[in-house]
N, C-alpha and C positions, 0 to 999 in steps of 0.2 A: 502494499498499500505508500503512493505516496506522500510526503510530507502534503498534498494540496488534499486530496481526498480525505487524508485526516482534522483537516482544518474543516471542512465541508461539513463531517459527520460528527464530529464535538464541537463544535465554537455555538453553537447555543445552549448546550449543556454546560460546557463550561462557564460563558456568558451569565446564565440565571444562578448557577451554583456560587460566583463570585458575587452576581448582585443581592442573593440572601444573607451573606456571611457581610459585607460592607454596606449596605443597604444603604446605596449613592450609584448611579448610575454613570457619571464618569469612574469612578475608583474600579466600578464592574471591568469596565471599557480598558483601562489603563492596566490591568492584572491578569484579563484576559487576553492581550495580548503581550505580554508577557511570559506568559503560560507558553504561550505557541510558539514562539521563539526559544524557550526554552527546547521545548519539546522539536522542535525544528535539527537542532545542534547537538540533543543525543543521543546517544548510539541505542537505537533502539531493536537490537539482534538479540539483545536478551530479554525485555517486556513480555511477560505474559497473555497478559490484562491491560489491553491498549487504554480501554477505558478511566480503569481504577488509576490505573498508574499516571493522568494525566491530570485529572480531577486530586490523587494525593499531591502532585506540580501543585494547583491551585491553590489549596490549602493552606496548601505552607507559602506559598504568595500572600498569599490573605490574611493569615498569622504573621507574619512577616512586618506587612504592613499596622495590622492592628496595633502589635508592638511596639514597633517605632514611634504610634501613635501616642499610646501611653507616657512611655518616658518623654517624647516629645516635647508636651504642652509644659510637662515640669521642666524641663530645661529653659522653654522661651522664656516663662518667669522667671526664674532663676538668674539669665539671660539679662530681662531688662534691668530689675534689680540691681547690677553687678555692674551695668552698662551705662549707666546713668550718667551721662557729661559730666565734667567735673566746671564746663566752662560756664553752663545755665546762673538763673537765678538763684542764690542760695536758700533764699522764699520758695518758690516754687519747688524748687526741691525738694523743699522738705515736706511740702503737701504730695509734691505728686506720693513721697515715700506716704507717706502718711497714709492716703487715700489706699495705694493698691495693699497695705501691711492689714489695712481695715478691713477689705473684697477676701484677702489671704486667710485673713483671721476669722471672718466669716464663714468661708468653707471648709476651714482648718476646725471652728469647734463643736461642726457639726457631725465631725466623727466623734465613733468611741473612743473613750475614754483611754483604752490596752492603744488604739488604733493611731490615735492621734499624737501620743507620747512618743510612738514609733516614727512617724511622718517627719515629725517635728527635728527629733532629732538628726534623723538621715539629710532632711532638703532643707531646714531655717539654721542647723548645728553644724551641718558637713559633717556628720560622725557617722564614717562605716559601719556593716555590717555587724565586722565582731565588737568593735567598739561600745555599740546602740547591745549588743547580747551583754559586755560586759557593765554598761552601766544599768540594765536594767536586771540582771541576773535572771534572764530566762537564755535556752539556744538557741542559735544563728538560724537554726530553720523553722522556728516561732516568729524571728523577727523577719524574713523575708515573708513570713507567710499575711505578718500582717502588713507591710510594707506594700505586697502584693492586693492583698485586702482591700487597704487606705487610697492605692493608686485609680483602684475601680472606680471605686467610690465617690473618690472627685473626681474621677471623667467624667463620673454620670450627673452629677450633680453642679460642676463647677465649667466645663469644656467653654457652655458658648459664653461664658460671661468673662473666660479668660481668652478666648477667641475676641473677646469684642476689646475687655484690657489693651488687647497684645496691638487692633488693628488702630486703636484712638492713637498712640504714643506708637511713633517711629524709633523701632530697633538699632536704625543705622546711626 
């Protein structure tokens, strides 16, 4: 089976699979394109079930994008806070920082206590997972689990607020 036939046979299945995972047409189209580039470039001689192999590639691509986005918005907020220009008006700078801090505190305050503690130690105090483990006297696996839960919760409740925050102020 040639690459064109594979594409024609599986394009709709891959697209709808990506669409249901990503909940966004543009993302699904982009990921679908990446999937078929990988399929075309890959050695298909050892593949037994082509459909499941292609859908596995699609699943991995979707998961990669989702994972990058989860960590991405926290990095954007952190970079925003750290990259404020020293040349700006000190009063403006202080007010901007206070507003941003209030918005983040509002999001953090909605987290359960145990999860909030880990998230604040990691992203505000910039402690590593082993350091947080020592501070809280809990296993590293528990720290990682709570961080993951916290990021999921923050992403759900604050994703749009943080995007608005970043779109109102230039990061450059």
